[in-house]
C-alpha positions as CSV (number, residue, x, y, z in Angstrom):
1,M,18.0,-11.4,21.5
2,A,14.7,-12.5,23.1
3,R,11.9,-12.4,20.3
4,N,8.1,-12.4,21.3
5,H,6.6,-14.8,18.7
6,Q,4.0,-17.2,18.1
7,P,5.0,-20.3,16.1
8,G,3.0,-20.8,13.0
9,R,1.7,-17.2,12.4
10,I,3.0,-14.8,10.1
11,A,4.6,-11.8,11.8
12,G,5.3,-9.6,9.0
13,V,6.3,-9.1,5.5
14,H,9.4,-8.6,3.7
15,A,9.4,-7.1,0.2
16,L,11.9,-6.7,-2.1
17,V,12.6,-4.2,-5.1
18,F,15.0,-5.0,-7.7
19,A,16.2,-2.1,-9.5
20,E,19.2,-1.4,-11.8
21,D,20.2,1.8,-9.7
22,A,19.5,0.2,-6.2
23,E,21.3,3.1,-4.6
24,A,19.0,5.9,-6.3
25,V,16.1,3.8,-5.3
26,R,17.4,3.3,-1.5
27,A,17.6,7.3,-1.8
28,F,14.1,7.4,-2.7
29,F,12.8,5.3,0.1
30,R,15.0,7.1,2.7
31,D,15.2,10.7,1.6
32,V,11.8,11.0,-0.1
33,C,9.6,8.7,1.6
34,D,11.2,9.8,5.1
35,L,11.4,5.7,5.9
36,G,13.8,4.4,8.7
37,S,16.1,1.8,7.9
38,V,18.7,-0.7,9.3
39,D,22.1,-1.5,7.5
40,A,21.7,-5.5,7.1
41,G,25.5,-5.5,6.3
42,Q,27.8,-4.1,3.7
43,G,25.4,-1.2,2.7
44,W,22.1,-3.4,2.4
45,L,19.6,-1.5,3.9
46,I,16.2,-2.9,5.0
47,F,13.5,-0.1,5.4
48,A,10.7,0.3,8.3
49,L,7.3,0.1,6.5
50,P,4.3,1.3,8.0
51,P,1.5,-1.1,8.8
52,A,0.7,-3.4,5.6
53,E,-2.4,-5.1,4.6
54,L,-2.6,-8.0,1.8
55,A,-5.4,-8.3,-0.4
56,V,-5.8,-11.4,-2.9
57,H,-8.1,-10.8,-6.2
58,P,-8.9,-13.2,-8.7
59,T,-7.0,-12.8,-12.3
60,E,-7.9,-14.0,-15.8
61,G,-4.5,-13.3,-16.8
62,A,-1.2,-14.2,-15.4
63,P,-0.6,-14.3,-11.5
64,R,1.1,-11.3,-10.5
65,H,2.1,-9.2,-7.5
66,E,1.6,-5.6,-7.2
67,L,3.0,-2.7,-4.3
68,Y,1.1,0.3,-3.6
69,L,1.9,2.8,-1.1
70,M,-1.0,3.9,1.2
71,C,-1.7,7.6,2.0
72,H,-4.5,9.3,4.1
73,D,-4.8,12.3,1.7
74,I,-3.7,11.5,-1.8
75,Y,-4.3,14.9,-3.1
76,G,-1.6,16.3,-0.3
77,T,0.7,13.4,-0.6
78,V,1.3,13.5,-4.4
79,E,1.9,17.7,-3.7
80,V,4.7,16.7,-1.0
81,L,6.2,14.1,-3.7
82,T,6.2,16.2,-6.7
83,G,7.9,19.1,-4.6
84,K,10.7,16.6,-3.7
85,G,10.9,15.8,-7.4
86,V,8.8,12.3,-7.9
87,E,7.2,11.9,-11.1
88,V,3.5,11.2,-11.3
89,V,2.8,9.3,-13.8
90,A,-1.0,8.8,-14.3
91,P,-3.9,11.2,-12.8
92,I,-5.6,10.5,-9.5
93,S,-8.6,8.2,-10.3
94,D,-11.6,7.1,-8.0
95,E,-11.7,3.5,-8.5
96,G,-14.7,3.1,-5.7
97,W,-12.0,1.4,-3.4
98,G,-10.0,4.1,-3.0
99,L,-8.2,7.2,-4.8
100,L,-5.5,5.7,-6.9
101,T,-2.6,7.0,-9.2
102,R,0.8,5.9,-10.1
103,V,4.2,7.0,-9.3
104,R,7.9,6.4,-10.7
105,V,10.7,5.8,-8.8
106,P,14.4,6.1,-9.8
107,G,15.2,3.7,-12.2
108,G,11.7,3.7,-14.1
109,A,9.7,1.0,-11.8
110,E,6.4,2.3,-10.7
111,F,4.3,2.1,-7.7
112,G,0.6,2.9,-7.1
113,L,-0.3,5.4,-4.7
114,Y,-3.7,5.3,-3.1
115,E,-5.7,6.6,-0.4
116,P,-8.0,3.7,1.0
117,R,-11.6,4.4,0.8
118,H,-12.8,0.9,1.8
119,D,-12.6,-0.5,5.4
120,S,-9.2,-1.8,6.5
121,P,-7.9,-4.2,9.4
122,L,-5.0,-1.4,9.9
123,P,-5.9,0.9,12.9
124,T,-4.7,4.1,11.2
125,F,-7.0,3.3,7.9
126,R,-10.2,2.3,10.0
127,N,-13.7,4.0,9.1
128,E,-15.3,6.1,12.0
129,E,-17.8,3.6,12.6
130,G,-15.1,0.9,13.5
131,P,-13.5,-1.6,11.8
132,A,-15.2,-4.5,10.0
133,V,-12.2,-7.1,10.7
134,R,-13.4,-11.0,10.9
135,R,-10.9,-13.0,12.8
136,A,-10.0,-16.1,11.5
137,T,-12.4,-18.5,13.4
138,A,-15.4,-16.4,11.6
139,A,-17.1,-17.6,8.4
140,P,-15.5,-15.2,5.7
141,A,-18.0,-13.1,3.3
142,A,-17.8,-14.0,-0.2
143,P,-15.2,-11.9,-1.9
144,P,-16.1,-10.0,-5.4
145,T,-16.1,-12.1,-8.5
146,A,-13.5,-9.7,-10.3
147,P,-11.5,-6.7,-9.3
148,G,-13.7,-3.8,-9.0
149,A,-17.0,-5.6,-8.3
150,P,-19.0,-3.9,-5.9
151,R,-19.1,-5.2,-2.2
152,V,-22.5,-6.0,-0.9
153,G,-23.3,-4.2,2.2
154,V,-20.6,-1.6,2.1
155,P,-21.6,2.1,2.0
156,S,-20.4,3.8,-1.2
157,P,-17.1,5.7,-0.9
158,P,-17.2,9.2,-0.9
159,L,-16.6,11.6,-3.5
160,P,-12.5,12.8,-3.6
161,D,-11.5,16.0,-2.5
162,P,-11.2,17.8,-5.7
163,R,-8.8,20.4,-4.2
């Protein structure tokens, strides 16, 4: 199989979710989230994910990884997910960088669900004014010193839709 690739560049992300009831979690991603998949052999499903972005934040505690599911309309998405029996475990909050809640998947694991209010390198999440994407050759702007710190030169996000 011919593959179009460029050596030395990351071409994607493969995320793993470990669960006691893996079949129930697979059903969640297949039936509730409507993600397509391939069978990698012996029933091991690998799901196609929408485009992703990766952020790196400083921490004063132990290093960790978090997985957030992104959406364009958090209120509408929560309504659809709860209609499919998904438990929402946190109220929707405005964190400045986006609207955030948490959902529980089968087996008890929780994922963040958020509607970004920041600029994004992803075309489907870009602000109307266009992206503020910097190429690898450009000098990067200094990152915030702590999660939630204000970003200089970035307009304040709009208030959430209170439906």
